[in-house]
C-alpha positions in Angstrom: 73.3 150.4 195.5 76.2 152.8 195.2 77.5 154.0 191.9 79.1 151.6 189.4 82.2 152.5 187.4 82.4 152.0 183.7 85.3 149.6 184.2 83.1 147.3 186.3 80.4 147.3 183.7 83.0 146.3 181.1 84.1 143.5 183.3 80.5 142.3 183.7 80.5 141.7 179.9 83.7 139.8 180.1 83.1 137.6 183.2 80.5 138.1 185.9 82.3 135.9 188.3 85.5 137.9 188.1 83.4 141.1 188.6 82.0 139.5 191.8 85.4 138.5 193.1 87.0 141.9 192.4 84.1 143.8 193.9 84.0 141.8 197.2 87.6 140.8 197.6 89.7 143.1 195.4 92.6 141.7 193.4 93.5 142.0 189.7 90.5 142.0 187.3 92.2 142.4 183.9 92.6 139.6 181.3 96.0 139.7 179.8 97.4 137.4 177.1 99.5 134.7 178.7 102.5 135.2 176.4 102.4 139.0 176.2 104.3 141.6 178.3 102.7 142.8 181.4 103.0 145.9 183.6 103.1 148.5 180.8 99.4 149.6 180.7 99.9 152.4 183.2 103.0 153.8 181.4 101.2 153.7 178.1 98.4 155.9 179.5 101.0 158.2 181.1 103.1 158.6 178.0 100.0 159.2 175.8 98.8 161.9 178.2 102.2 163.5 178.4 102.6 163.5 174.6 99.3 165.4 174.2 100.1 167.9 176.9 103.4 168.6 175.2 101.8 169.0 171.8 99.3 171.5 173.3 101.9 173.5 175.3 105.0 173.9 173.1 104.7 176.4 170.2 107.4 174.5 168.3 104.9 171.9 167.2 102.7 174.6 165.6 105.6 175.3 163.2 105.2 171.9 161.7 101.7 172.8 160.6 102.5 176.3 159.3 102.5 175.4 155.5 99.3 175.3 153.6 97.1 172.3 154.5 97.3 170.8 151.0 101.1 170.8 151.0 101.5 169.0 154.4 103.0 165.6 154.4 101.4 163.3 157.0 104.3 160.8 157.1 106.9 163.5 157.4 105.0 165.3 160.2 104.5 161.9 162.0 108.2 161.2 161.9 109.1 164.6 163.3 106.5 164.2 166.1 107.8 160.7 166.8 111.4 161.9 167.0 110.7 164.8 169.4 108.4 162.9 171.7 110.8 160.0 171.8 113.7 162.3 172.9 111.6 164.3 175.4 109.6 161.6 177.1 110.1 158.0 175.9 113.9 157.7 175.9 114.3 159.1 179.4 111.8 156.7 180.7 113.3 153.8 178.7 116.8 154.5 180.2 115.5 154.5 183.8 113.2 151.4 183.3 116.0 149.3 181.8 118.5 150.3 184.4 116.0 149.2 187.0 114.9 146.0 185.2 116.7 145.0 182.0 114.0 142.3 181.3 111.6 145.1 180.3 113.5 146.0 177.2 111.5 143.8 174.8 108.2 144.9 176.2 109.1 148.6 176.0 110.3 148.1 172.4 106.9 146.7 171.5 105.2 149.6 173.3 107.2 152.2 171.3 106.2 150.5 168.1 102.6 150.9 169.1 103.1 154.5 170.2 104.4 155.2 166.8 101.1 154.1 165.3 99.2 156.3 167.7 101.4 159.3 166.9 100.9 158.7 163.1 97.1 158.7 163.7 97.4 162.0 165.5 99.4 163.4 162.6 96.7 162.3 160.2 94.0 164.1 162.3 96.1 167.3 162.7 96.7 167.5 158.9 93.1 166.9 158.2 92.0 169.5 160.7 94.5 172.0 159.4 92.2 172.6 156.4 89.7 174.2 158.8 92.0 175.9 161.4 95.1 178.2 161.5 98.4 176.7 162.7 98.0 178.3 166.1 94.6 176.9 166.7 94.7 173.4 165.2 96.4 171.5 168.0 94.2 173.1 170.8 91.1 172.5 168.7 92.0 168.9 167.9 92.9 167.7 171.4 90.0 169.1 173.5 90.5 167.5 176.9 92.3 164.8 178.8 90.9 162.4 181.4 87.4 163.9 181.6 85.0 162.6 184.2 81.4 161.8 183.3 78.4 160.4 185.1 74.8 159.5 184.3 71.8 158.0 186.1 70.2 155.1 184.1 66.7 153.9 184.5 66.6 150.1 184.9 63.9 147.7 183.6 62.4 147.4 187.1 62.0 151.2 187.3 64.8 151.8 189.7 67.9 154.0 189.0 71.6 153.3 188.8 74.3 155.9 188.8 77.3 155.2 186.5 80.5 157.1 186.6 83.7 157.0 184.6 86.7 158.8 183.3 87.8 158.4 179.7 91.3 159.1 178.4 91.0 161.8 175.8 88.6 163.9 173.7 89.4 165.0 170.2 87.6 166.8 167.4 87.5 165.7 163.8 86.5 168.7 161.6 86.0 166.7 158.5 83.4 164.6 160.2 82.0 167.5 162.3 82.2 165.2 165.3 83.7 164.9 168.8 85.4 161.6 169.5 86.0 160.0 172.9 89.4 158.1 172.8 90.4 155.2 175.0 94.0 154.0 175.2 94.3 150.2 175.6 97.4 148.1 176.0 95.5 145.2 174.5 92.2 144.8 172.7 89.5 143.5 175.0 89.1 139.7 174.6 85.3 140.2 174.6 84.2 142.7 171.8 80.9 143.5 173.5 82.8 144.6 176.6 84.9 147.1 174.7 81.8 148.4 172.8 79.9 148.8 176.1 82.7 150.7 177.7 83.1 153.3 174.9 79.3 153.4 174.4 78.9 154.4 178.0 81.6 157.1 177.8 80.1 158.5 174.5 76.5 158.4 175.7 77.2 160.0 179.1 79.2 162.8 177.5 76.5 163.4 175.0 74.0 163.7 177.8 76.3 166.2 179.4 77.0 168.5 176.4 74.1 167.7 174.1 75.9 166.7 170.8 76.5 163.2 169.3 79.9 161.7 170.1 81.9 159.0 168.3 84.4 156.8 170.0 87.8 155.3 169.2 89.9 152.6 170.9 93.6 152.7 170.3 95.6 149.6 171.4 99.3 149.1 170.9 99.9 145.4 171.6 100.6 143.0 169.9 100.5 145.8 167.2 98.9 149.1 166.7 95.1 148.9 166.1 92.4 151.5 165.8 88.7 150.6 166.4 86.2 153.4 165.5 82.5 153.4 166.6 79.9 155.8 165.2 77.4 157.6 167.4 74.7 155.4 166.0 76.5 152.3 167.1 77.1 153.7 170.6 73.6 154.9 171.1 72.2 151.6 169.9 74.5 149.6 172.2 73.5 151.7 175.3 69.7 151.3 174.6 70.0 147.5 173.9 72.6 146.4 176.4 73.1 148.7 179.4 69.9 148.9 181.4 69.4 145.1 181.4 73.1 144.6 182.2 73.0 147.0 185.1 70.0 145.1 186.5 72.0 141.8 186.2 75.0 143.4 187.9 72.9 144.3 190.9 71.7 140.7 191.1 75.1 139.2 190.7 76.8 141.4 193.3 74.1 140.7 195.8 74.5 137.0 195.5 75.6 135.0 198.6 77.0 131.5 198.6 74.4 128.8 198.8 71.6 131.4 198.1 70.5 130.5 194.6 72.5 130.4 191.3 75.9 132.2 191.4 76.9 134.7 188.8 77.5 133.0 185.4 80.9 132.1 183.9 82.5 134.0 181.2 80.8 133.7 177.8 84.1 132.9 176.2 85.4 130.0 178.3 88.9 130.4 177.0 89.1 133.5 179.1 89.5 131.2 182.1 93.0 130.3 180.8 94.1 133.9 181.3 92.0 134.8 184.4 94.0 136.5 187.1 91.8 134.9 189.8 91.2 131.5 188.2 92.1 129.4 191.3 89.8 131.4 193.6 87.0 131.2 191.1 87.3 127.5 190.8 86.9 127.0 194.6 84.6 129.8 195.5 81.8 129.1 193.2 81.7 125.3 193.6 78.4 124.0 195.0 78.7 123.0 198.7 76.6 122.1 201.7 74.2 124.8 203.0 75.7 127.2 205.6 74.0 129.8 207.7 73.2 133.1 205.8 75.6 135.9 205.9 74.9 138.7 208.5 74.4 142.2 207.2 77.7 144.1 206.7 79.7 140.9 206.3 81.3 139.7 203.1 80.2 136.3 201.9 82.7 133.7 203.2 84.3 131.2 200.8 82.7 127.8 201.1 84.4 125.3 203.4 86.4 122.5 201.9 84.4 119.3 201.1 84.1 116.5 198.7 83.9 117.3 195.1 80.7 116.6 193.2 80.8 113.4 191.1 82.4 113.7 187.7 79.8 114.1 184.9 79.2 111.1 182.8 80.6 111.1 179.2 77.1 111.8 177.8 77.3 115.5 178.5 77.0 117.8 175.4 80.6 119.0 175.8 81.9 115.5 175.6 79.7 114.7 172.6 80.8 117.9 170.8 84.5 117.1 171.5 83.9 113.6 170.1 82.4 115.0 166.9 85.3 117.4 166.5 87.8 114.6 167.0 86.0 112.4 164.5 86.2 115.2 161.9 90.0 115.5 162.5 90.5 111.7 162.1 88.4 111.7 159.0 90.4 114.4 157.4 93.6 112.6 158.3 92.3 109.5 156.6 92.2 111.5 153.4 95.8 112.6 154.0 94.9 116.1 155.2 96.6 117.0 158.5 94.9 119.6 160.7 95.2 120.8 164.3 92.0 121.3 166.3 91.8 124.9 167.5 88.5 124.8 169.3 84.8 124.4 168.9 82.1 127.1 169.1 78.5 126.2 169.8 75.6 128.0 168.1 71.9 127.0 168.7 71.7 125.1 165.4 75.3 124.1 164.6 78.7 123.8 166.0 81.7 125.4 164.3 84.9 123.3 164.4 88.1 125.5 164.0 90.9 123.7 162.2 94.4 124.9 161.5 96.0 123.2 158.5 99.4 121.8 159.3 102.4 123.1 157.4 102.2 122.2 153.7 98.5 121.5 153.8 96.5 123.8 151.4 93.1 125.2 152.4 91.7 123.9 149.1 92.5 120.3 150.1 89.9 120.7 152.9 87.4 122.6 150.7 87.2 120.0 148.0 86.3 117.2 150.6 82.8 118.6 151.2 81.0 115.7 149.7 83.3 113.1 151.2 82.8 114.5 154.7 79.1 114.5 154.2 79.2 110.7 153.4 81.8 109.8 156.1 80.1 111.9 158.8 76.5 110.9 157.9 75.3 114.4 157.3 71.9 115.2 155.7 73.5 118.3 153.9 77.1 119.1 153.0 79.1 120.8 155.8 79.8 124.5 155.3 83.6 125.0 155.1 85.2 128.4 154.9 88.7 129.9 155.4 88.8 132.4 158.3 91.5 134.6 159.8 93.9 132.0 161.2 91.9 128.8 160.7 89.4 127.0 158.6 85.8 126.7 159.9 83.7 123.6 159.4 80.1 123.9 160.4 78.3 120.7 161.5 74.8 120.2 162.8 74.4 120.6 166.6 73.9 117.2 168.2 71.2 118.7 170.4 69.7 121.6 168.5 68.5 124.5 170.6 65.9 127.2 170.1 66.7 130.9 170.4 63.6 132.0 172.4 62.6 135.6 171.7 62.0 136.6 175.3 65.5 135.4 176.3 67.2 138.0 174.0 64.8 141.0 173.9 63.3 142.8 176.8 60.1 144.8 176.2 60.9 148.5 176.9 59.8 151.9 175.7 62.6 153.6 173.9 62.7 157.3 173.2 61.7 158.6 169.8 65.3 159.5 169.1 66.5 156.0 169.8 67.7 153.9 166.8 65.1 151.6 165.3 66.6 148.2 165.1 65.4 144.8 163.9 66.4 141.5 165.3 68.3 139.3 162.8 69.5 136.4 164.9 71.9 135.0 167.5 75.6 134.6 166.7 78.2 132.1 167.8 79.0 134.1 170.9 75.3 133.9 172.0 74.7 137.6 171.3 71.8 139.0 169.4 72.8 140.6 166.1 70.5 143.5 165.1 70.4 145.9 162.1 69.9 149.6 162.3 67.2 150.8 159.8 68.8 154.3 159.7 72.0 152.8 158.3 72.3 153.0 154.5 73.6 149.4 154.3 70.6 148.0 156.3 67.8 150.4 155.6 65.9 148.0 153.3 66.0 144.2 153.3 65.7 141.3 150.8 64.8 138.1 152.6 64.6 134.6 150.9 63.9 131.1 152.1 62.2 128.0 150.9 59.5 126.0 152.6 60.6 124.9 156.1 63.4 127.4 156.2 61.8 129.4 159.0 61.2 132.5 156.9 57.7 133.3 158.3 59.0 132.9 161.9 61.9 135.1 161.1 59.6 137.9 159.8 57.3 137.5 162.9 60.2 137.8 165.3 61.7 140.7 163.3 58.3 142.5 163.5 57.9 141.7 167.2 61.4 143.1 168.0 60.1 146.4 166.7 56.7 146.4 168.5 58.0 145.6 172.0 60.4 148.6 172.0 58.6 151.3 170.1 55.2 152.8 170.7 52.5 153.3 168.0 53.3 157.0 168.1 56.9 156.3 167.2 56.4 153.5 164.7 53.9 152.5 162.0 53.7 149.1 160.4 52.4 148.1 156.9 52.0 144.4 156.3 51.4 142.5 153.0 50.4 138.9 153.4 48.9 137.3 150.3 48.9 133.8 151.8 47.1 135.2 155.0 49.0 132.9 157.3 52.1 134.8 158.4 50.7 137.7 160.4 47.2 136.6 161.8 48.1 137.7 165.4 48.9 141.2 164.2 45.5 141.9 162.5 44.4 144.4 165.2 47.6 145.9 166.6 47.5 149.7 167.0 50.8 150.0 165.1 49.2 149.1 161.8 49.1 152.0 159.3 46.2 150.3 157.5 44.6 146.8 157.5 46.9 144.0 156.3 47.1 144.0 152.5 46.2 140.6 150.9 45.9 141.3 147.2 47.7 142.9 144.3 45.6 146.0 144.0 46.0 146.7 147.7 49.8 146.2 147.5 50.1 148.7 144.6 47.9 151.2 146.5 50.0 150.8 149.6 53.3 151.5 147.7 51.7 154.5 146.1 50.7 155.8 149.5 54.2 155.3 150.9 55.7 157.3 148.0 53.2 160.1 148.7 54.2 160.0 152.4 57.8 160.1 151.4 57.3 163.2 149.2 55.3 164.9 152.0 58.0 164.3 154.5 60.7 165.7 152.3 58.6 168.9 152.0 58.4 169.1 155.8 62.2 168.5 156.1 62.8 171.3 153.6 60.6 173.7 155.5 62.4 172.9 158.8 65.9 172.8 157.2 66.5 169.1 158.1 68.1 166.4 156.1 66.4 163.3 157.5 63.8 162.0 160.0 66.2 161.7 163.0 67.2 165.4 162.8 63.6 166.4 162.2 62.4 164.5 165.3 65.1 166.0 167.5 63.7 169.5 167.0 60.1 169.0 166.1 57.3 169.4 168.7 55.3 166.6 167.0 57.8 163.9 165.9 56.9 161.7 162.9 56.9 157.9 163.2 59.1 155.6 161.2 57.3 153.3 158.8 58.3 149.7 158.2 56.6 147.9 155.4 57.0 144.1 155.4 56.1 142.1 152.2 55.7 138.4 152.7 55.8 136.3 149.5 56.5 139.1 147.1 56.6 136.5 144.2 52.8 136.2 144.3 52.5 139.7 143.0 54.9 139.2 140.0 52.7 137.1 137.8 51.0 140.0 135.9 53.2 142.3 133.9 51.4 145.5 134.8 51.5 144.8 138.6 55.1 143.6 138.3 56.2 146.8 136.6 54.3 149.0 139.1 55.7 147.3 142.1 59.3 147.3 140.7 59.1 151.0 140.0 57.8 151.7 143.5 60.5 149.6 145.2 63.1 151.3 143.0 62.0 154.8 144.1 61.4 154.0 147.8 64.7 152.0 148.0 66.7 154.9 146.5 65.0 157.7 148.5 62.9 156.6 151.5 65.6 155.9 154.1 66.1 159.5 155.1 62.4 159.9 155.3 62.2 157.0 157.8 60.4 154.6 155.5 61.8 151.1 155.2 61.0 148.0 153.1 61.5 144.4 154.0 60.7 142.2 150.9 60.5 138.4 151.5 60.0 135.6 149.0 60.0 131.8 149.0 61.1 131.7 145.3 64.1 134.1 144.9 64.7 133.3 141.2 65.9 135.8 138.7 62.4 136.5 137.2 61.0 137.4 140.7 64.0 139.2 142.3 65.2 141.2 139.3 68.5 143.2 139.3 66.4 146.4 139.7 64.9 145.1 143.0 68.2 143.7 144.3 70.1 146.9 143.6 67.7 148.9 145.8 67.5 146.5 148.8 71.0 146.6 150.4 70.3 144.4 153.4 70.3 140.6 152.7 69.1 137.6 154.7 69.1 134.1 153.3 67.4 131.3 155.1 67.7 127.8 153.5 67.1 128.1 149.8 66.0 125.4 147.2 69.2 125.9 145.1 72.6 127.5 145.2 71.4 129.8 142.4 68.6 131.1 144.6 71.1 131.6 147.4 73.3 133.6 145.1 70.4 135.8 144.0 69.7 136.8 147.6 73.3 137.2 148.9 74.9 138.3 145.6 77.9 137.2 143.7 78.6 133.5 144.0 77.3 133.1 147.5 75.5 129.7 147.2 76.0 128.6 150.8 72.3 129.1 151.8 71.3 125.9 150.1 73.2 123.9 152.8 71.5 125.6 155.8 69.6 123.5 158.3 66.3 125.2 158.1 64.1 126.3 161.0 65.7 129.7 161.3 69.3 128.9 160.4 70.3 131.8 158.3 73.1 133.8 156.6 73.2 137.6 157.1 75.3 139.6 154.7 76.6 142.6 156.8 78.8 144.6 154.5 81.4 142.2 153.2 81.0 139.9 156.1 78.7 136.8 155.9 77.4 135.9 159.4 75.7 132.6 160.2 72.9 133.2 162.8 69.9 131.6 164.4 66.7 133.6 164.1 64.6 134.2 167.2 61.5 132.1 167.8 58.4 133.6 169.5 55.9 130.8 170.0 53.3 133.1 171.6 52.7 136.6 170.4 51.8 138.8 173.4 51.5 142.6 172.9 
């Protein structure tokens, strides 16, 4: 297959069918908001490029940065840049565009407001970099390059290769972060977040392969208002390793499809994209199942199917109809309590469905929140529904009428990642059907506290988490230490080559294991000091014999807390490892069935930043795992239904299920 552009790969994440139509027949392939202005994307890129070129070429802009760095006023510099660039570039274009088409005035006004945000961001970066550069150097050293082309040949899961090429908009340097940053200018934010991440991840990764240093990425969009989305190198590298090879393999299969020859490319993950699809009508007719026709000859494009009778309408027993009925019943029930809401949509997860409701004018969110018990009774639920205010709506989570299982092999493909690749653990599947993972090198997710009562799926969660590590990292790159006092969680892993030592099953062995991990941590820091490295990632990048990461998984930690001496020894070990072991590449995952205050003490909680709560026995147990007053885990459905605290965001996910362990 010929090379693929980064734009086509982005489109594959948004809608494989639109990718197919654009590839074979051409036409527009960009999703644009129905009510928003159109036709200004090109001019946004042109003006942004012209602005940067003028900044680099005209000495007058250097004078704005002549004062000492600590005296520079970001807002004042931003206003002067905005005035000069408006007069030199935007106003002349505005006059010509309005004279040609007066209806563009409103759209161009919105564009200028967005460009002001972009220029303000440039001013902030220039003022920050001025602390490290002279006035003559700072602009040239900040704006490195425009419209730089990159390419890279990826190895696919089947062993074949695929060339990917692209051209990003701008490259800047942030001296405070000591990091290059690839910049993409967007009129609108992508409607599919994974598509935007994949695009900038590819640009950053391919540039990194070209010049050999880590690259961050930023997306600047101007409509409906100015937004900046920043991605770290760790996020970009992880996204490439997890998403790109498998997606490239899928793209090959999708583009090779011919009508009546197997399953067509799938629809968009977010079905609401169909409402703003530029080729909606063609998609509706082209991919409809029809009678078999002769195969397409080599060199020909697949013909659209001939007209024919439509397939029979589905009966009203389909899952979609049932879900719609549940949502409508919820709305009617709320109305019976005098609470008026508008249905905004329904999202389906494997275990639950999320009904999105917009309170009508005058209706307070609290009037919905206080009806939890009433809704449980009226809707016949075994547990209270989880209700929470979101951005623009109130979410009500109800049990899925036909609960699904998130099979491990559907979300994770076995592969051998390089030793420098991020080590990530699978947490669960989100509402969009995407796997959420946690990077163990991230300070916020380097160690985990996991809690869940009997039947919550805690053991299956730990097994799938462990398996997600083993199928992607060799024993030379990863060592595992397991503690299993009940002897039932990890029986299939007894003889795996990744084990650092035999599975620990008693208190004395657990204390000895923690002592050995502390000794290993001290040894590694001595090695880092000798090689002038700050952490394991940097050490492995330059060492001839890389050191493996070590992941220690404790199941049923509470079993070791009965004796005071063992409790004190383990607490002190967790405190020291939790505070210091991340940079050494040693990570703790502590799980318990009974997360009460006597077992999970404040000392332990403060040193395990990552939190996963499966169903708990009480709201108090939930709050101990998640922190604060987060008692929602008591209302989870069990069997892998979980809450993952990522920063300040609480995500409801379904853990993966691996019925058969094969290594």
